[in-house]
C-alpha positions, 0 to 999 in steps of 0.5 A: 500538498501531496495528492494520492490517487488510488485504484484497483479495488473491487470484488473477487472470489477467494483465491483470486487476485487484485492489483492496487495502484497508488500514484503520488503527486510528487517529484520523482526525484523526491525521497519517498516511502509509500505503504499500504494499510487496511482496515476491516469492519470493527478493526483498527487500521493495520499495516500491510506492505511498504516500499522505499525509493532510495534503499529499495527496502520492502516490508510486509505484514506476516499475514500477507507475506508470500501472497502480496507483493509491493512494487514501485515506479517513478513516472509518476511516483507509484506504489503497486500492491499485487494481491494473490491468493486472496482470502475472505479475511483480506476484506478491508478498505485499503489505504495508501500512504506516503512519506515525502519529507526527504527522509532516507529510509534504510528499512521500509516504514511500517507504522502509521505515524511514519506517514504524512499523507493518506489516500481516501481508501479503496474497498477490497472485498473477497467472497468465499 
């Protein structure tokens, strides 16, 4: 069982910034891929950003590219999502996900089915 602890959500005005954190209860030597997804009211969950430990590959949704940055740390295994220039349309519940199956990813996974463990989500609200 891999536990994911998310933090950093909150309320911010348009143009502001937030940083989300997701710490995984997995050995730092494990091959990992971690990603962020979001779900706005009335919408399906969508990919936001992802990073791999072995290849160092990152991926971003077109709607956030240039504004959001994903980074990783090893102690503990953590993925950060730095969100800048936030827009009201970024309002959503943000979910962290991890693939800890010792799979080497040359490219960061962007699909929900590629992840096996999910966090509970953290609310991000951007006001105009």
